[in-house]
DRENDO-1510 file (C-alpha; in Angstrom, 1 decimal, always signed):
<recs>
REC; n; res; u; v; w
REC; 1; MET; -123.5; +67.8; +131.1 .
REC; 2; ARG; -124.4; +65.8; +133.7 .
REC; 3; ILE; -124.8; +62.1; +133.3 .
REC; 4; ILE; -125.9; +59.4; +135.8 .
REC; 5; ASP; -125.7; +55.8; +135.4 .
REC; 6; GLN; -126.8; +53.2; +138.1 .
REC; 7; VAL; -127.0; +49.8; +138.8 .
REC; 8; SER; -128.5; +47.1; +141.7 .
REC; 9; ILE; -125.9; +44.5; +142.3 .
REC; 10; ARG; -126.7; +41.0; +144.3 .
REC; 11; ALA; -123.2; +41.3; +146.5 .
REC; 12; PRO; -122.2; +43.1; +149.6 .
REC; 13; VAL; -121.3; +46.6; +148.9 .
REC; 14; ASP; -117.8; +45.9; +149.9 .
REC; 15; ARG; -117.2; +43.3; +147.6 .
REC; 16; VAL; -118.6; +45.5; +144.8 .
REC; 17; PHE; -116.3; +48.3; +146.1 .
REC; 18; ASP; -113.1; +46.1; +145.8 .
REC; 19; VAL; -114.1; +45.2; +142.3 .
REC; 20; ALA; -114.5; +48.7; +141.2 .
REC; 21; THR; -111.3; +49.9; +142.8 .
REC; 22; ASP; -109.2; +47.2; +141.1 .
REC; 23; VAL; -109.1; +49.3; +138.2 .
REC; 24; GLU; -105.8; +47.4; +136.6 .
REC; 25; HIS; -108.1; +44.3; +136.3 .
REC; 26; TRP; -110.8; +45.6; +134.5 .
REC; 27; PRO; -109.6; +44.6; +131.0 .
REC; 28; ASP; -109.8; +41.4; +132.3 .
REC; 29; ILE; -113.5; +41.4; +133.2 .
REC; 30; LEU; -114.6; +44.0; +130.7 .
REC; 31; SER; -113.8; +43.2; +127.4 .
REC; 32; HIS; -114.8; +47.1; +126.3 .
REC; 33; TYR; -111.5; +48.1; +128.2 .
REC; 34; ARG; -108.2; +47.9; +126.2 .
REC; 35; TRP; -106.3; +48.7; +129.1 .
REC; 36; VAL; -105.6; +50.6; +132.6 .
REC; 37; ARG; -102.5; +51.4; +134.2 .
REC; 38; PHE; -101.5; +53.7; +136.9 .
REC; 39; LEU; -98.9; +56.1; +135.8 .
REC; 40; ASP; -98.3; +57.0; +139.5 .
REC; 41; ARG; -99.9; +55.4; +142.6 .
REC; 42; ARG; -100.5; +57.2; +145.8 .
REC; 43; ASP; -102.6; +55.9; +149.2 .
REC; 44; GLY; -105.9; +56.0; +148.4 .
REC; 45; GLY; -105.4; +56.5; +144.5 .
REC; 46; GLY; -103.4; +57.8; +141.8 .
REC; 47; THR; -103.2; +58.9; +138.1 .
REC; 48; VAL; -104.6; +56.4; +136.1 .
REC; 49; GLU; -104.6; +55.9; +132.5 .
REC; 50; MET; -107.6; +54.3; +130.6 .
REC; 51; ALA; -108.4; +53.2; +127.4 .
REC; 52; ALA; -111.7; +51.6; +126.1 .
REC; 53; TRP; -113.8; +50.7; +122.9 .
REC; 54; ARG; -117.4; +52.3; +122.3 .
REC; 55; PRO; -118.8; +49.7; +120.1 .
REC; 56; PHE; -121.2; +50.6; +117.4 .
REC; 57; GLY; -122.7; +47.3; +116.2 .
REC; 58; PRO; -119.8; +45.6; +114.6 .
REC; 59; LEU; -117.3; +48.7; +114.8 .
REC; 60; ARG; -115.5; +49.9; +117.7 .
REC; 61; TYR; -114.3; +53.4; +118.4 .
REC; 62; PRO; -111.1; +53.9; +120.2 .
REC; 63; VAL; -111.3; +56.3; +123.3 .
REC; 64; TRP; -108.6; +57.2; +125.8 .
REC; 65; TRP; -108.5; +59.4; +128.9 .
REC; 66; VAL; -106.1; +59.9; +132.2 .
REC; 67; SER; -107.6; +60.7; +135.6 .
REC; 68; ASP; -106.3; +61.4; +138.9 .
REC; 69; MET; -108.3; +58.9; +141.1 .
REC; 70; THR; -109.1; +59.1; +144.5 .
REC; 71; VAL; -110.5; +56.4; +146.8 .
REC; 72; ASP; -112.3; +57.2; +149.9 .
REC; 73; ARG; -113.2; +53.8; +151.7 .
REC; 74; THR; -114.9; +55.8; +154.7 .
REC; 75; ALA; -117.4; +57.8; +152.2 .
REC; 76; CYS; -117.6; +54.3; +150.0 .
REC; 77; GLU; -116.6; +56.7; +147.1 .
REC; 78; ILE; -114.2; +56.8; +144.1 .
REC; 79; ARG; -113.8; +60.2; +142.6 .
REC; 80; TYR; -112.1; +61.0; +139.1 .
REC; 81; ARG; -111.1; +64.2; +137.8 .
REC; 82; HIS; -110.0; +63.9; +134.1 .
REC; 83; VAL; -106.6; +65.5; +133.4 .
REC; 84; ARG; -105.9; +64.8; +129.9 .
REC; 85; GLY; -107.9; +63.4; +127.1 .
REC; 86; ILE; -111.0; +64.9; +125.2 .
REC; 87; THR; -112.6; +64.8; +128.5 .
REC; 88; ALA; -110.2; +66.9; +130.5 .
REC; 89; GLY; -111.7; +68.8; +133.5 .
REC; 90; MET; -114.7; +66.2; +134.0 .
REC; 91; SER; -115.3; +65.1; +137.5 .
REC; 92; VAL; -116.7; +61.8; +138.1 .
REC; 93; VAL; -118.0; +60.3; +141.4 .
REC; 94; TRP; -118.4; +56.7; +141.9 .
REC; 95; ARG; -121.0; +56.1; +145.2 .
REC; 96; PHE; -121.7; +52.6; +146.7 .
REC; 97; VAL; -124.6; +52.4; +149.4 .
REC; 98; PRO; -126.6; +49.6; +150.7 .
REC; 99; HIS; -130.0; +48.9; +148.9 .
REC; 100; ALA; -131.8; +50.1; +152.0 .
REC; 101; GLU; -130.1; +53.3; +152.0 .
REC; 102; ALA; -130.5; +53.8; +148.4 .
REC; 103; SER; -134.1; +53.9; +148.7 .
REC; 104; LYS; -134.1; +56.9; +150.8 .
REC; 105; GLY; -131.6; +58.8; +149.0 .
REC; 106; PRO; -131.6; +61.2; +146.1 .
REC; 107; PHE; -131.3; +58.6; +143.5 .
REC; 108; ARG; -134.3; +56.3; +144.7 .
REC; 109; VAL; -134.6; +52.9; +143.1 .
REC; 110; GLY; -137.4; +50.2; +143.5 .
REC; 111; THR; -137.4; +47.8; +146.2 .
REC; 112; THR; -136.0; +44.5; +144.7 .
REC; 113; GLY; -135.5; +42.2; +147.7 .
REC; 114; ASP; -132.5; +40.5; +147.7 .
REC; 115; VAL; -130.1; +43.4; +145.8 .
REC; 116; ASP; -127.6; +44.3; +148.2 .
REC; 117; ALA; -125.5; +47.5; +146.9 .
REC; 118; VAL; -126.7; +50.4; +144.6 .
REC; 119; VAL; -124.0; +51.9; +142.4 .
REC; 120; THR; -124.3; +55.3; +140.9 .
REC; 121; ILE; -121.7; +57.1; +138.6 .
REC; 122; VAL; -122.3; +60.9; +138.0 .
REC; 123; HIS; -120.4; +62.6; +135.4 .
REC; 124; GLU; -120.3; +66.5; +135.3 .
REC; 125; TRP; -118.7; +68.3; +132.7 .
REC; 126; PRO; -119.1; +71.5; +130.8 .
REC; 127; GLY; -117.8; +70.2; +127.5 .
REC; 128; PRO; -114.9; +70.9; +125.7 .
REC; 129; ALA; -113.2; +74.3; +125.5 .
REC; 130; TRP; -114.5; +74.5; +121.6 .
REC; 131; PRO; -115.9; +77.8; +120.5 .
REC; 132; LEU; -119.7; +78.0; +120.0 .
REC; 133; ILE; -120.0; +74.1; +119.8 .
REC; 134; GLY; -118.4; +72.6; +123.0 .
REC; 135; ARG; -121.3; +72.4; +125.3 .
REC; 136; LEU; -123.4; +71.4; +122.4 .
REC; 137; ALA; -121.0; +68.3; +121.7 .
REC; 138; ALA; -120.9; +67.3; +125.4 .
REC; 139; ASN; -124.6; +67.6; +125.7 .
REC; 140; LEU; -125.6; +65.8; +122.5 .
REC; 141; VAL; -123.1; +63.2; +121.8 .
REC; 142; ILE; -120.1; +62.9; +124.0 .
REC; 143; GLY; -122.3; +62.7; +127.1 .
REC; 144; PRO; -125.0; +60.5; +126.3 .
REC; 145; VAL; -123.3; +58.7; +123.5 .
REC; 146; PHE; -119.8; +58.1; +124.7 .
REC; 147; ILE; -119.7; +58.6; +128.4 .
REC; 148; HIS; -123.3; +57.0; +129.3 .
REC; 149; GLY; -122.1; +54.2; +126.6 .
REC; 150; ILE; -119.0; +53.1; +128.3 .
REC; 151; ALA; -120.3; +53.6; +131.9 .
REC; 152; SER; -123.4; +51.6; +131.6 .
REC; 153; ARG; -121.1; +48.9; +130.0 .
REC; 154; THR; -118.7; +49.3; +132.7 .
REC; 155; LEU; -121.3; +49.2; +135.5 .
REC; 156; ALA; -123.0; +46.3; +133.7 .
REC; 157; GLY; -119.9; +44.3; +133.4 .
REC; 158; ILE; -119.0; +44.7; +137.0 .
REC; 159; LYS; -122.2; +44.0; +138.0 .
REC; 160; ARG; -122.1; +40.3; +135.9 .
REC; 161; ASP; -118.4; +39.6; +137.6 .
REC; 162; VAL; -119.3; +40.3; +141.1 .
REC; 163; GLU; -122.5; +38.3; +140.8 .
REC; 164; ARG; -121.2; +35.6; +138.9 .
REC; 165; GLY; -118.4; +35.4; +141.9 .
REC; 166; MET; -121.2; +34.8; +144.2 .
REC; 167; ASP; -122.6; +31.8; +141.9 .
REC; 168; PRO; -120.1; +29.1; +141.8 .
REC; 169; GLY; -121.5; +27.7; +138.7 .
REC; 170; ALA; -121.5; +30.8; +136.5 .
REC; 171; MET; -120.0; +31.3; +133.3 .
REC; 172; PRO; -116.0; +32.4; +133.1 .
REC; 173; ARG; -115.3; +36.0; +133.9 .
REC; 174; GLY; -115.3; +38.6; +131.3 .
REC; 175; GLU; -118.0; +37.0; +128.7 .
REC; 176; TRP; -120.4; +39.3; +127.3 .
REC; 177; SER; -124.0; +38.9; +126.8 .
REC; 178; PRO; -125.5; +39.9; +123.3 .
REC; 179; ASP; -127.5; +42.8; +125.1 .
REC; 180; GLU; -124.0; +44.6; +126.1 .
REC; 181; GLN; -122.8; +44.6; +122.1 .
REC; 182; ARG; -124.8; +47.5; +121.0 .
</recs>
C-alpha cells in the first residue's frame, strides 16, 4: 500500500516545518487528534504515541499508534516508523519543499503564484500480518479510508493553522470548516 497526500501552503517552508514537528501541540490545532505524547525523546525526534478520531459523518472511530519519529532539518523531512498498533511496520515520510522546487519534482503541483510551501506525506506499508486478507485490507480499507482520511485532515489543519497565523484577523486556532467534518 502506498498513500500520498499533498498540500500547498501560503507560508515559508520553515514555519510550516516547525508546526509539523511540534506534534505535542497538534491536539490544540487539529480537532481530530485526541492526544500526542512523547514516550521518549531523542535529539531529532523520539518515540511518539498518537491517538486520533476518524470521523464518519456524526460518528467517530478511535485510532491509535506509536511511531519512532526522526526530524531531519537539513533534508526538511520528518520520518516515522510505526512500531505499535495495527499499522506497525509502516514507513511515513513528510517532505517540505518551496513551491518552485516542488513544481520540478516527482510530485508536481501547478503554479499558484503566492504558495510558498508544498508538503507531501507518503505512507508505505505491506499491510497487517493477517493471512490472506492483510494486503487487501490495507489497500482497500486501512489505507484509503483511515490513513488518507487522517493524513488529509492533518495537512488541512496544519495549512489552516499556519495560514491563519499569517493573517492577524483570522478565526481562532483549532476551528474546523464544515468541509473537513466528512
